[in-house]
KOLLO-433326 format. One record per residue: residue number from 0; residue in one letter; chain; x, y, z of N, C-alpha, C, O in turn. Coordinates in steps of 0.02 Angstrom, whole numbers. Example, Ala and Ser with C-alpha at 12.3 -4.5 7.8 and 13.67 -1.06 7.14 Angstrom:
<recs>
n,res,chain,n.px,n.py,n.pz,ca.px,ca.py,ca.pz,c.px,c.py,c.pz,o.px,o.py,o.pz
0,a,A,660,-284,390,615,-225,390,660,-165,390,712,-166,423;
1,s,A,642,-112,354,684,-53,357,645,2,394,670,57,402;
</recs>
This chain:
<recs>
n,res,chain,n.px,n.py,n.pz,ca.px,ca.py,ca.pz,c.px,c.py,c.pz,o.px,o.py,o.pz
0,m,A,5898,4097,2451,5959,4127,2479,5976,4193,2445,6008,4236,2474;
1,n,A,5954,4201,2380,5969,4263,2344,5937,4323,2378,5967,4377,2383;
2,t,A,5873,4314,2402,5840,4369,2436,5878,4388,2499,5887,4447,2514;
3,l,A,5901,4337,2537,5940,4351,2597,6003,4389,2580,6020,4438,2613;
4,k,A,6039,4366,2527,6101,4399,2509,6090,4471,2490,6128,4515,2509;
5,n,A,6036,4484,2452,6022,4552,2431,6008,4597,2491,6033,4653,2494;
6,s,A,5966,4573,2538,5950,4614,2596,6010,4625,2641,6020,4679,2667;
7,l,A,6050,4572,2650,6111,4579,2690,6160,4627,2657,6191,4668,2691;
8,s,A,6166,4621,2591,6214,4664,2555,6197,4738,2565,6241,4779,2577;
9,v,A,6131,4754,2560,6110,4824,2570,6126,4846,2641,6151,4901,2651;
10,l,A,6112,4803,2689,6125,4820,2759,6199,4833,2771,6217,4882,2804;
11,f,A,6242,4790,2744,6313,4796,2758,6345,4855,2722,6393,4884,2746;
12,v,A,6317,4874,2663,6341,4934,2630,6325,4995,2673,6366,5040,2680;
13,i,A,6264,4996,2703,6244,5051,2747,6289,5053,2808,6312,5106,2829;
14,l,A,6301,4994,2838,6344,4991,2897,6414,5016,2881,6444,5055,2919;
15,a,A,6441,4993,2825,6509,5013,2806,6513,5088,2795,6561,5120,2816;
16,f,A,6462,5116,2760,6463,5187,2746,6460,5228,2810,6497,5276,2818;
17,s,A,6415,5207,2856,6409,5245,2919,6472,5240,2960,6489,5287,2996;
18,s,A,6507,5183,2957,6568,5174,2995,6625,5216,2966,6666,5244,3003;
19,f,A,6627,5221,2900,6681,5258,2868,6673,5333,2874,6721,5370,2868;
20,a,A,6612,5356,2886,6598,5428,2884,6640,5467,2933,6657,5524,2920;
21,g,A,6657,5436,2990,6695,5472,3041,6769,5477,3026,6803,5519,3055;
22,g,A,6795,5435,2982,6866,5435,2966,6908,5398,3017,6886,5390,3074;
23,p,A,6967,5375,2997,7008,5336,3042,7032,5373,3103,7049,5340,3153;
24,k,A,7033,5440,3103,7061,5476,3160,7020,5465,3223,7046,5475,3278;
25,t,A,6957,5444,3216,6915,5434,3275,6929,5368,3310,6902,5356,3364;
26,t,A,6972,5326,3281,6983,5260,3310,7055,5250,3329,7079,5194,3335;
27,a,A,7091,5304,3340,7162,5299,3354,7176,5268,3422,7226,5233,3430;
28,t,A,7132,5279,3470,7144,5254,3538,7086,5209,3558,7028,5229,3555;
29,e,A,7101,5149,3578,7049,5102,3598,7044,5100,3674,7095,5100,3709;
30,t,A,6983,5097,3699,6973,5089,3771,7000,5022,3793,6983,4971,3764;
31,k,A,7042,5022,3845,7076,4961,3864,7038,4922,3917,7067,4898,3966;
32,t,A,6972,4916,3908,6933,4876,3954,6926,4804,3932,6896,4763,3967;
33,t,A,6953,4788,3872,6943,4722,3845,7004,4678,3849,7000,4620,3869;
34,a,A,7063,4705,3830,7122,4662,3823,7167,4664,3884,7218,4629,3885;
35,a,A,7149,4703,3934,7194,4711,3990,7202,4647,4031,7255,4633,4058;
36,n,A,7149,4609,4036,7151,4548,4076,7172,4489,4034,7144,4475,3981;
37,s,A,7223,4453,4058,7253,4399,4019,7205,4341,4008,7213,4302,3961;
38,g,A,7154,4335,4051,7108,4278,4044,7053,4289,3993,7013,4244,3983;
39,e,A,7050,4347,3961,6996,4361,3915,7004,4322,3850,7060,4306,3829;
40,k,A,6948,4309,3819,6946,4269,3758,6979,4305,3700,6970,4365,3690;
41,k,A,7018,4268,3661,7049,4294,3600,7029,4250,3542,7019,4190,3550;
42,i,A,7024,4280,3483,7010,4241,3423,7072,4202,3404,7127,4229,3402;
43,k,A,7064,4139,3389,7119,4099,3364,7116,4102,3288,7078,4065,3256;
44,w,A,7157,4146,3259,7158,4153,3186,7198,4096,3156,7253,4080,3178;
45,l,A,7170,4066,3105,7201,4009,3071,7226,4029,3002,7202,4077,2973;
46,s,A,7274,3992,2977,7293,3999,2907,7241,3962,2865,7200,3924,2892;
47,w,A,7243,3973,2800,7196,3938,2756,7204,3862,2762,7154,3826,2769;
48,d,A,7266,3838,2759,7278,3766,2762,7256,3736,2829,7228,3682,2831;
49,e,A,7269,3772,2884,7247,3748,2949,7171,3740,2952,7145,3691,2978;
50,m,A,7137,3790,2925,7063,3788,2926,7037,3729,2885,6992,3694,2906;
51,v,A,7065,3718,2826,7042,3664,2782,7051,3596,2817,7007,3554,2814;
52,k,A,7108,3586,2850,7120,3523,2885,7073,3513,2944,7045,3459,2952;
53,l,A,7062,3566,2984,7017,3560,3040,6945,3549,3017,6908,3509,3046;
54,n,A,6925,3584,2964,6857,3578,2938,6843,3509,2910,6787,3485,2913;
55,a,A,6895,3477,2882,6886,3409,2856,6870,3359,2912,6833,3311,2901;
56,k,A,6898,3371,2971,6887,3326,3028,6823,3344,3066,6787,3300,3089;
57,n,A,6810,3408,3072,6753,3432,3111,6722,3492,3076,6741,3549,3090;
58,p,A,6675,3481,3030,6647,3536,2990,6615,3590,3034,6582,3575,3084;
59,k,A,6625,3652,3013,6601,3710,3051,6597,3769,3004,6633,3772,2954;
60,n,A,6554,3817,3019,6552,3877,2978,6620,3912,2980,6659,3903,3026;
61,i,A,6633,3952,2929,6699,3982,2919,6692,4058,2911,6648,4082,2875;
62,f,A,6735,4094,2945,6738,4167,2940,6806,4186,2914,6857,4170,2945;
63,i,A,6808,4221,2857,6872,4240,2826,6879,4315,2826,6836,4351,2800;
64,d,A,6934,4339,2854,6950,4411,2854,6999,4422,2796,7058,4405,2801;
65,f,A,6974,4451,2741,7016,4469,2684,7043,4539,2696,7005,4588,2700;
66,y,A,7109,4545,2701,7141,4608,2718,7200,4620,2671,7219,4576,2632;
67,t,A,7230,4680,2677,7293,4694,2643,7338,4730,2693,7315,4757,2743;
68,s,A,7403,4731,2679,7451,4762,2724,7442,4838,2728,7460,4869,2778;
69,w,A,7414,4869,2674,7408,4941,2672,7339,4966,2696,7328,5027,2698;
70,c,A,7295,4921,2713,7225,4939,2730,7221,4964,2802,7226,4925,2849;
71,g,A,7212,5029,2811,7207,5058,2877,7145,5035,2915,7149,5022,2975;
72,w,A,7089,5029,2881,7027,5008,2915,7031,4935,2936,6997,4915,2984;
73,c,A,7071,4895,2902,7082,4825,2924,7114,4824,2993,7095,4785,3037;
74,k,A,7163,4869,3003,7197,4873,3068,7150,4899,3122,7153,4876,3179;
75,v,A,7107,4946,3104,7058,4972,3152,7009,4917,3172,6991,4911,3231;
76,m,A,6988,4878,3124,6943,4822,3139,6976,4772,3185,6945,4748,3232;
77,d,A,7039,4757,3173,7076,4712,3217,7078,4739,3288,7065,4702,3336;
78,r,A,7093,4803,3294,7105,4834,3359,7040,4846,3398,7038,4835,3458;
79,n,A,6988,4868,3364,6928,4890,3398,6874,4836,3404,6839,4832,3455;
80,t,A,6867,4794,3354,6812,4746,3352,6836,4675,3368,6807,4643,3412;
81,f,A,6887,4651,3334,6909,4582,3345,6943,4572,3413,6947,4516,3437;
82,e,A,6966,4626,3444,6997,4620,3510,6945,4618,3566,6961,4603,3624;
83,d,A,6882,4634,3549,6830,4632,3600,6818,4560,3622,6807,4517,3580;
84,p,A,6821,4546,3688,6817,4476,3711,6750,4443,3697,6747,4383,3686;
85,t,A,6695,4482,3697,6630,4452,3682,6626,4432,3609,6602,4378,3592;
86,v,A,6648,4476,3565,6652,4460,3494,6697,4399,3483,6680,4354,3445;
87,a,A,6754,4399,3517,6801,4344,3509,6770,4277,3531,6781,4226,3498;
88,e,A,6732,4279,3585,6701,4217,3609,6648,4192,3560,6645,4132,3546;
89,l,A,6607,4237,3534,6556,4217,3486,6588,4188,3423,6566,4136,3398;
90,m,A,6639,4222,3398,6671,4198,3337,6706,4131,3347,6704,4088,3304;
91,s,A,6737,4123,3405,6771,4060,3420,6721,4003,3427,6736,3946,3408;
92,n,A,6662,4017,3453,6611,3966,3462,6581,3943,3395,6568,3884,3385;
93,y,A,6571,3991,3350,6531,3977,3291,6572,3964,3227,6547,3935,3180;
94,f,A,6635,3987,3226,6672,3986,3163,6743,3959,3170,6773,3962,3224;
95,y,A,6770,3934,3115,6842,3934,3104,6858,4003,3076,6828,4023,3026;
96,c,A,6904,4038,3107,6919,4107,3088,6986,4109,3051,7037,4084,3076;
97,v,A,6986,4138,2992,7045,4138,2948,7066,4209,2931,7024,4251,2912;
98,k,A,7130,4223,2937,7160,4285,2910,7188,4269,2842,7228,4222,2834;
99,f,A,7168,4308,2792,7190,4294,2723,7212,4359,2690,7172,4403,2676;
100,d,A,7278,4364,2678,7304,4422,2642,7282,4417,2569,7303,4372,2533;
101,a,A,7239,4463,2547,7210,4460,2481,7261,4473,2426,7245,4465,2367;
102,e,A,7322,4493,2445,7374,4504,2396,7432,4455,2403,7487,4466,2377;
103,r,A,7420,4400,2438,7472,4349,2447,7491,4320,2379,7450,4320,2332;
104,k,A,7552,4297,2373,7578,4277,2307,7590,4202,2299,7615,4180,2247;
105,d,A,7571,4164,2349,7580,4091,2343,7521,4060,2305,7468,4091,2297;
106,t,A,7531,3998,2283,7478,3960,2250,7443,3915,2300,7476,3882,2341;
107,i,A,7377,3915,2298,7337,3874,2344,7298,3823,2303,7260,3841,2258;
108,n,A,7307,3760,2319,7267,3708,2287,7204,3697,2328,7208,3679,2387;
109,f,A,7147,3708,2298,7083,3704,2333,7028,3687,2284,7025,3716,2230;
110,l,A,6984,3641,2303,6930,3619,2260,6956,3595,2191,6929,3611,2139;
111,n,A,7011,3558,2195,7041,3528,2135,7063,3581,2083,7060,3569,2023;
112,k,A,7085,3638,2109,7108,3692,2065,7165,3728,2099,7167,3735,2160;
113,d,A,7213,3752,2059,7266,3796,2084,7244,3868,2078,7229,3892,2023;
114,w,A,7242,3903,2135,7223,3973,2138,7287,4014,2146,7328,3999,2191;
115,v,A,7297,4064,2104,7361,4098,2101,7354,4173,2110,7298,4200,2110;
116,f,A,7410,4206,2119,7413,4279,2123,7407,4307,2053,7439,4283,2006;
117,i,A,7367,4360,2046,7357,4394,1982,7387,4464,1987,7361,4506,2023;
118,p,A,7442,4478,1951,7471,4545,1954,7428,4596,1918,7388,4579,1874;
119,g,A,7437,4659,1936,7399,4712,1903,7365,4758,1953,7362,4742,2013;
120,g,A,7340,4815,1930,7307,4862,1974,7356,4891,2024,7414,4902,2009;
121,r,A,7331,4903,2084,7374,4933,2136,7429,4886,2157,7488,4903,2154;
122,n,A,7410,4826,2178,7460,4778,2201,7445,4707,2177,7480,4661,2197;
123,g,A,7395,4699,2134,7374,4632,2115,7328,4602,2168,7312,4634,2218;
124,y,A,7307,4541,2156,7262,4508,2203,7267,4432,2195,7291,4407,2144;
125,h,A,7245,4397,2246,7245,4325,2243,7177,4301,2216,7125,4326,2236;
126,e,A,7180,4252,2171,7119,4227,2140,7068,4202,2190,7008,4212,2182;
127,l,A,7091,4169,2243,7044,4140,2291,7007,4195,2329,6948,4189,2345;
128,a,A,7043,4249,2344,7010,4306,2377,6957,4336,2331,6901,4349,2353;
129,a,A,6973,4346,2268,6925,4374,2220,6864,4329,2212,6808,4353,2204;
130,y,A,6875,4264,2214,6821,4215,2207,6769,4224,2263,6710,4230,2249;
131,f,A,6792,4224,2324,6745,4230,2380,6718,4300,2388,6663,4310,2413;
132,m,A,6757,4350,2368,6734,4419,2372,6692,4440,2312,6672,4497,2306;
133,q,A,6679,4392,2268,6638,4404,2209,6665,4460,2165,6628,4499,2136;
134,n,A,6733,4461,2161,6770,4509,2120,6759,4582,2141,6772,4628,2102;
135,q,A,6735,4593,2201,6728,4661,2227,6784,4672,2278,6775,4659,2338;
136,l,A,6840,4696,2254,6901,4697,2294,6906,4761,2336,6944,4806,2320;
137,s,A,6866,4763,2389,6871,4818,2437,6890,4788,2505,6872,4731,2520;
138,y,A,6925,4827,2546,6951,4800,2608,6936,4847,2666,6937,4908,2660;
139,p,A,6921,4816,2724,6917,4744,2735,6852,4716,2708,6801,4751,2706;
140,t,A,6853,4653,2688,6793,4614,2672,6796,4550,2712,6848,4517,2715;
141,f,A,6740,4532,2743,6736,4471,2783,6685,4426,2750,6628,4445,2739;
142,c,A,6706,4365,2734,6661,4318,2701,6643,4262,2749,6686,4230,2779;
143,v,A,6579,4250,2756,6553,4197,2799,6532,4139,2754,6492,4147,2708;
144,l,A,6560,4080,2768,6548,4021,2726,6516,3965,2767,6524,3961,2828;
145,t,A,6481,3922,2732,6457,3860,2761,6516,3811,2766,6569,3824,2737;
146,p,A,6508,3756,2802,6563,3708,2807,6585,3678,2741,6641,3653,2734;
147,d,A,6540,3680,2690,6559,3655,2624,6579,3712,2577,6576,3706,2516;
148,f,A,6600,3768,2608,6631,3824,2572,6583,3861,2525,6605,3889,2475;
149,k,A,6520,3861,2542,6472,3902,2504,6467,3970,2539,6462,3974,2600;
150,l,A,6467,4023,2499,6464,4091,2527,6394,4105,2555,6344,4100,2518;
151,i,A,6390,4123,2619,6327,4145,2649,6317,4219,2633,6266,4239,2606;
152,t,A,6367,4259,2652,6365,4330,2635,6433,4361,2646,6471,4339,2689;
153,p,A,6449,4413,2608,6508,4454,2625,6487,4512,2670,6431,4537,2664;
154,l,A,6531,4532,2714,6522,4592,2755,6578,4640,2737,6636,4619,2732;
155,k,A,6562,4702,2726,6613,4749,2700,6624,4808,2746,6577,4835,2777;
156,g,A,6687,4829,2750,6704,4890,2787,6712,4879,2861,6699,4825,2888;
157,y,A,6733,4932,2894,6740,4931,2967,6671,4929,3000,6628,4969,2984;
158,i,A,6662,4881,3045,6598,4873,3080,6611,4875,3155,6652,4836,3180;
159,t,A,6578,4919,3190,6588,4926,3262,6558,4866,3299,6518,4828,3271;
160,v,A,6579,4858,3361,6558,4800,3401,6481,4796,3408,6454,4742,3397;
161,p,A,6446,4850,3425,6373,4844,3433,6337,4822,3369,6286,4788,3372;
162,q,A,6365,4841,3311,6336,4820,3248,6356,4748,3231,6317,4709,3205;
163,f,A,6419,4732,3246,6448,4669,3225,6424,4610,3266,6412,4555,3240;
164,e,A,6417,4620,3331,6402,4564,3377,6338,4527,3360,6340,4466,3354;
165,p,A,6280,4561,3351,6219,4523,3334,6222,4491,3265,6192,4438,3254;
166,i,A,6258,4522,3218,6264,4492,3151,6303,4427,3154,6283,4377,3123;
167,v,A,6357,4426,3192,6397,4365,3200,6356,4311,3234,6360,4253,3215;
168,s,A,6317,4330,3285,6275,4282,3319,6222,4253,3272,6210,4192,3273;
169,y,A,6193,4295,3232,6141,4275,3184,6169,4227,3132,6140,4174,3119;
170,l,A,6225,4246,3102,6254,4204,3050,6285,4140,3078,6280,4087,3048;
171,g,A,6316,4146,3136,6350,4089,3165,6302,4034,3185,6320,3975,3184;
172,q,A,6240,4052,3203,6190,4002,3222,6145,3982,3164,6094,3948,3174;
173,d,A,6164,4003,3104,6128,3985,3043,6055,4009,3043,6012,3977,3012;
174,f,A,6042,4064,3077,5974,4091,3076,5956,4120,3007,5898,4135,2995;
175,w,A,6005,4128,2964,5993,4152,2896,5957,4100,2853,5928,4116,2802;
176,m,A,5960,4037,2874,5929,3983,2834,5853,3990,2835,5824,4004,2887;
177,p,A,5822,3981,2777,5748,3988,2774,5712,3944,2824,5659,3963,2850;
178,s,A,5739,3885,2839,5707,3839,2886,5704,3867,2957,5663,3846,2998;
179,k,A,5749,3915,2973,5749,3945,3040,5698,4001,3048,5679,4019,3104;
180,n,A,5675,4027,2991,5622,4078,2992,5639,4137,3038,5599,4159,3079;
181,q,A,5702,4161,3030,5726,4217,3072,5747,4275,3027,5790,4266,2984;
182,d,A,5717,4333,3037,5736,4393,3000,5791,4429,3038,5788,4434,3099;
183,l,A,5842,4452,3002,5899,4484,3035,5880,4545,3076,5902,4552,3132;
184,e,A,5839,4588,3048,5820,4649,3084,5782,4633,3148,5792,4664,3200;
185,t,A,5737,4584,3144,5700,4564,3204,5747,4533,3255,5741,4545,3315;
186,y,A,5794,4493,3230,5843,4462,3276,5884,4515,3311,5896,4510,3372;
187,k,A,5906,4566,3274,5946,4619,3304,5906,4657,3358,5934,4674,3410;
188,q,A,5843,4668,3346,5801,4705,3394,5792,4665,3458,5787,4694,3513;
189,n,A,5790,4599,3452,5779,4556,3511,5843,4528,3540,5842,4492,3590;
190,y,A,5900,4545,3510,5963,4516,3531,5983,4539,3601,5979,4598,3617;
191,k,A,6004,4491,3642,6029,4506,3709,6102,4486,3712,6119,4426,3707;
192,s,A,6145,4534,3721,6217,4522,3722,6237,4485,3786,6210,4498,3840;
193,p,A,6284,4438,3781,6309,4403,3840,6358,4445,3882,6379,4424,3936;
194,r,A,6377,4504,3857,6426,4545,3893,6397,4572,3958,6337,4585,3963;
195,t,A,6440,4579,4007,6417,4601,4073,6424,4677,4083,6390,4706,4126;
196,t,A,6466,4709,4043,6472,4782,4046,6464,4810,3975,6485,4778,3927;
197,p,A,6434,4869,3968,6423,4897,3901,6488,4909,3864,6540,4925,3894;
198,w,A,6484,4901,3798,6541,4918,3756,6549,4994,3754,6500,5030,3746;
199,v,A,6611,5017,3761,6626,5088,3758,6664,5103,3694,6716,5073,3681;
200,a,A,6638,5149,3654,6671,5166,3591,6738,5197,3603,6747,5235,3651;
201,p,A,6788,5182,3560,6854,5213,3566,6848,5288,3559,6806,5314,3521;
202,q,A,6890,5324,3595,6890,5397,3593,6942,5423,3543,6948,5483,3535;
</recs>
């Protein structure tokens, strides 16, 4: 799994860098071809406690969006990528999806330990966020976990729909596991999106 993590980490750093290069001003207006229809799929974001309870009854992979209130790219990711109905459907099928404020100040009891807010730096941070983010506190960071809360990989930075969709499909179906014998780059090249109309980048 270390080899997978290393290759994925390099890929996601490249993706994040290429996404950031244009700056937030390029994402101010989103094309309204996705959310206009009320019947379109939406991600059901869960709290941490809700996810833990559901996972105890029906184990499933977990996707955690670690964000902060001041993170502009977190809001762009919400608006441009997570609102896409195809992305939403894939994520809903494969994951319990959690929104987690990385600077929240409450105590969370998890894995027989109390995880607390740590003051300091810009605004402080929550121990549980730092644990899954491997102490690399950049936002947004998305952590994909197994049902027993083992980290598969972190994804960092704003990721556009065409980049994000095959990655979510790959990770959600556990193709990262050595037994599946699936390489991410090969999977992306052969990936066929279930969407019926092409994704249009925000202007």
